[in-house]
N, C-alpha and C positions, 0 to 999 in steps of 0.2 A: 063657100067663099068667106075668107077671114076678113071681117070688117073692122077689127080692132085697130085703133090708131097706133102708128109706129111710135115707140117711146122716144123722147128727145135723146140726141146723141150726147154721150159723156164727153165733155171737152177736157176734163182733167180727172185723173185717178191717182190716188196715193194708196199704196199697198204695203203695209207693215214697214213704214218708213222709220228709220232710226238715225238720229244725228247726235254725235257726241263731241263736245268741245273739251280740249285738253290744254292745260297750261302748266308752266313750271318744268323742272327737270329733276331727275333722280328721285330722292325720297320726298321732295316737295311737289312732285308732279301730281296734279289733280285732274279728275275728269268729271264733267257735268253732262248728263243726258238731257239734251234740249228737246228731243222728240223720241218717243219710245213706242214703237209698233203702232204708228198712226196710220189709219186707213179711212178714206172717204172718197166720194166722187162728187163731181159737180157737172150738171147737165146744161145744155144750151137753154138760155132763157131763165136759168135758175140762179138764185143767190143763196149761198151758204154763209150764215153768220158764224163767225169764230169768236168766242168770248172766253174770258178767264183773266185772272189777276196778272199783274206784271211779273214776268219771269216764268209764266206758265208754258211758254213755247210758241206763242202766237206769231211773233215776229220771225222766228226761224221757219215756221210753217209757211209764212208768206214768201220768204226767200226761196224755199224749195219750190213753191208753186210757180214762182216767176222764172225758175231755172237758174237763179243766181248762185245756188249752192247745190252740190250733189249729195245725196244721202250716203251715210256710211253703210247702210244696208236697206233692203226693200226696193220697191219699184215706183217710178213716177212715169205716168203715161199722159201724153197730150194728144187729143183727137185719135185715140186708139193705137197710138204708136209711141215709140221711144221719143224722148225729148229732142234728140238730134243736136245739131250745132246751133249756137245762137243765131247765126245767119239764116238758118233754115226756118226758124220760127219768128224772125224779125217782123214786127208789126202785128203778129197774130196774138201776142200776149202783151198787155200794157198794165200800168200801175198808176193809181192816183194816191198821193201821199198826204200826210196830215198837213204839212205846210207847203203851199204851192211855191214858196220861195226856193224850195229845194229842187224844183224841176223847171223853174222859169228863169232864164238868164236875164238879170236886171238890165243888161245893155241891149237886149233884143226887143223889138216891138212884139206886141201880142201876135200879129200875123206871122212874123218870122218864127216865133217860138212854136206856134201851132203847126206850121209847115215843116218843121225840122224832121219829125218822124217820116214824113213822106219823102223828103229828099234823101233820107238815109236808106229807105227801103226800095224806092222807085227811081231814084236819081233825078236829074233835072235841076234847074235853078229854083230858088225860092219863089220868084215871081211867077213861074209856070204853074204853081199850085194855088194861085190867088183865088180862083173861083171855088175850089174845094174848101179853102180856109174860110171864106166868107159864108159858105153854105153851112159849115159845121158851127161857126159862131152864132149863126141864126138859130140853129137847133138847140143850143144851150142857153138861149135867151139873151144873147148879146148882139147888138146891131153891127153891121159891117164897119162902122166908124171906129169900133174898138180895135180893129186890126192895126191901126197906126199909133196906138197908145203904148206906153211903157208900163211894166208891172206896177211901179210905184204910184202911178196915177189911178189905180183901181182900188176898190174896197176889197176886204178879205173874201167876201162872197163872190165878187166878180173874178178875182184871181183864181178861185177854186173852179169856177165855171170855165175859165180858160184852160186850167189843168185838165178838166174833163174833156174839153174839146180836143186838146192835144192828144189825149189817150184814144179818142174815137176816130181821129183823122185817117188811120190806117184800116178801119173797120175790123177791129180785133175780135177774136172768138172768145177771149177770156180776159177779164180785168180783175186785178187785186186792188181793193180799196182799203188802205191801211190807215185807220183812224182819220178818214177823209173829212169828217165833219166836226171832230172834237175841238178844233181851234176856232170854231165859228160861234157867233151868238145864236141863241136858241131859235130866234125867228128865221135867221139865215140858214140854220141847220135844216129846218123844215123845208125850205125852198130847195136846197141841194138834194135832200132825200127824195122829194117829189121829182126832181129833175132826173136823178139816177133811175128811179122807177120807170118813168116815162120813156127814157132813152133805151132801157133794157127791153121794154115791150116793143119798141120800134126796131131795134137792131138785133135783138135776140142773143146777145152775148151772155156767157156764163160769168158769174162773179163770186169772188171770195171777199166778204165784207168783215174786216177785222176791226173790232171795237170793244171798248170797255163800257160803252153806253148801251145798256140793255134796252132802253126805250127806242133808240134808233134802230137797233138790230131787229126788234120786234116788228117795226113798221116795214122794214125792207126785205128781211130774209124769208125764204120759203122753208128752210131748215136751219137748225141750230146745232153747232158742235161746241161742246164745253171742254176746255183744256185745263188740266191740273197736273203740275209737275211733269210736263212733257207728254202726257197721255190724254187721249180723248176719252173722257169718262162718261159722256152722254152724247148721243146723236139722235135728234128727233125732229119731227115736223114742228114748225113754230107754234101752232095753236096748242098742240099737245104738250110741248115743253113748258109753255107759260101757264097752262092750266094744271098740269100734274107732273112736275119735275120728278124724276126718279132717283137721281143720285143726291146724296146729302150735300155735296159741294154745290150742285145746281140750286138746290133749295136755299142754301146760304147766300148765293149770289142774288137770287130773286128777292130775298128779304131786304135788299138795299134799295129796291124800287120804291 
């Protein structure tokens, strides 16, 4: 009898993904390869940290992972299948951005903003999701009283907690965190990183954590992918990466710590 544990399910797989941006016309037409043969997978309950300098391809990779852009070649699979239509994956994939102002309507209360993904995927009126909203606000460390506040009444850390609550309300299988702590003070960053870690343990979602902050990535990620000029030049377990980076560019990045 085989008693070996079943490996976690891959929630997202990229296989030889290539993305090329073109601009201009005629002789002035130029092409830039944003992703070049990028391959990796992310499993349930796992965080893959994606690091690299500006222009390395991290943001484009995040867009591909969210299904916001199709690759020019290669394959992207979500839960062992094709991405399908945006409607078919609604609620199963979410994002937490650098600045919560980008995802929170300043005219909506916190409760209404958090409930929006549920109304979009399950229907019903905002008030019908009140209990779910209060529950998820408690999980991210905000009391139910925050549901009636407006975003401008909150601190930066509180707004990011609201953004995380909003991303979790549909019980997603995969979340992209794109520079999710870079706009916060150091002490608040630690709180948010701890929150993300605890919520992942509780909910089991896979995550892509895009950041230039190598200390934050080290704390949260199980594996690290290093991007340079659109290519993944190193992919390794976090402990091994920080102890013995193999690629010269990885070594260069770690020298900044």
